N, C-alpha and C positions, 0 to 999 in steps of 0.2 A: 504494499499499500504506500502511495506517495505521502510524504510528510507534509503537514499543513501547519501554518501559523495563523493565529488570530490577533487582530490589533484594532484599536480605535481609529476611526476615520472622521476627523472633524469633531463636532460636538454631539452628533446624533446617530452615528452609524458605526457598525463593527464589520470587519472584513475577515473572511477566511481565504487564505491564499495558499495555493499548492506549489511545491517545488517543481521545476521542470522534470521531465518533458511534458508537453501538452499532448494528451491522448484522447481519443474518442471515448475510451472506457471511463476515464476520469470525468469527462464532460457529461456522460450519462448519469454518473453519480451526483454531479452538481445539479442536473435537471431534477433528479429525485429529491434532493435536499430542498431545492427551491419549492417544489410541490408541497413538501411537508411543512415548510415554514410559512407558506402563504396564508394559511388560515389560522395561524396561532395568534392568541391575544397579545397585545403589547407591541405588535410589529406593524409598522406603517407601510413598508414596501420591501420586497426582496428582488434583488437585481443580479441575475446570473451573468458572469463574464467568462473570459478565456482563462481557465485554471483558477477562477476565484468566484466568490459570491459575496455580495454586499447586502447587509441587513440594516434597514433604517428603523430606528426604535421610536416608539411613542413617548416613552419616559426614560431617555438615556441617562439622566442624572442619577437614577436609582437602579436601572436595569443593565447598564453597560457591562459591568464586570461579570454578572451572572450570565449575560448573553454570550460573552466570550467563552466562558467555561462550557456552556451548553452546546454552543456551535461546534466546538472542538469534539465534544463527545458524539454529537449527532453525525458529524462527518465520519467518524470512525465506525458508526453503526449503519451508515447509509449503504444502499444497494443501487445498482444501475437501474435507470428507468428506460424501458423500451417503449417509446411513444408510438401512438398510432400515426406514423409518418405518412406523408403524401409524396408522390413523385411528380415534380413539376418541371416542365420544359420551358426554357427561357429563350425566345428567339433573339439572336444578336446579329447586328451588322458589324462586322470586324473591319478594322483598318480605315484608311482615308480620314475624312473629317470626323467620323464617329469613333475612331481609335487612333488618335494622333501619336500615341507612344508605342504602337505596335512595332515599329522599326527599332526603337530603343530596346525593347524586350528581346527582339530577335538578335540584335547585335550582342547584347549582354549574355545571352544564352548560347551564342554560336550556332544559331539555327536560321533557317529561312522564315520569312513572315508566314508563309503558307503552312509550314510545319508547326509553328507556334499555334496558329489557329486550330489546326487538326488535333494537336495534343490537348489544348485547352478544352476543346469541345468533345473530347473522348472520355471524359471522367464523370462519374456520378459523385457529385459533391454532397456534403452533409452540412446543413445549417447548424453551426455550433452555438451561436447566440446572436441576438439582435442588439445593436448598440450604435453609438455615434449619432445616428439620426433615427427617427421613427421608421422602423422596417428595414434598416440597413443590415443585410445578412453577412456575417463573417462565416465564410465557407471553408470547411476543412477538406483536404484531399488534393490540393494543388501539387502536381508532380514537382519534385525537387529541382528538376532541370529547368522549370519555368520561374523559379524564385528570382525576383528582381528587386533591388532596393527601391525605396520610395524616391521621388524626385527631391533634389537638393533644395529647390524652391517650389513650394506648393503653388498650385494655381489659385487665383482669387475666386474663380467660379468654375466648377465642374458641372457640365450639363446633366440634367436629370436623366436617369437611366444608364449612365455610364458604367461600363464593366471595367474593373481595374485589377491590377496586381500590386500588392504592397508587401514586400518581403516574401514570406512563405504562404501568403493567403491571397485569395481572390474574393471579390465582393462586388456589390452593385449599389450605386448611389440612388436612393429613392427620390431625393430632392436636389435641386441645384444648390451648391454650397462650395466654399473653399475646400481644397483637398490636395493631397500629395501623392496619391497612388498613380501608378503608370496606367494610362487609359488605353485599352486595346480594342474596345468596341462599345456599342450602345444598344440597349433594348428598347423597343417601343412599349413594352409591357409596363403597366403601372404597378409599382410595389407598395405605394402608400396612397390611400384615398380616404381622407378624414371624414368624408360624407358617406362612405360606403358602409354596408352592414358589417363587413369585416374589414376595418381600415388597413390592416397589414396583411399582405399576400402570403408571406412565408412565416414559418414558426420553427423553433428549435426542434431538430430531429427530422425535418423534411429533407428529402434528397432533391437535388437540382441538376439538370443536364442542360447545357448550352447548345443551341441548335443554330449553326450559321445560316443566315438568310442571304447574305451577300458579303463578299469579301472585297475590301479595298486593296487587294493584293493581285498583282498580275499573275 
């Protein structure tokens, strides 16, 4: 079992953080612990992350130390959660104006742009957690050969629907925002609709497959 440490975050939250590596097995246990904590009294919000979980308390001045002790124990007791996941295909236009950093990724990886697209679209990714923006999926499963550092200077505005690579992960921007991931494509699919019955398209545990619609690659 991965070792974990618990600590205070600000004045109202406690965090449980796991030692590396990041694994799907550990992430499933984080999902289970999140489920267990969500309905407990005294807890305002539970936020799962990558190899960590943050618990916002209603009465931190009197409950924080007790929460740290319990969180550590509950982690040791937790089991993996196998969610009722869905398989969702994401249409993507790769390269060109929709993927201005595709050539950067190809050069970094020593591959052709076409091979980057083929490899990126050949994987069933798993949504490990949502964060950064409403509905932004952090996807596990990116092949190591496609791992590319983030941009040295983030863009002031990344177009909505952009598909990017940031280090060892790939993800999709649900909203236009500043961002530093390498943009390799864009999807017309809407990942976040605040007026919809289900505002967020993806959920932790879902599997995602990218489907090239058109490549900006000769």
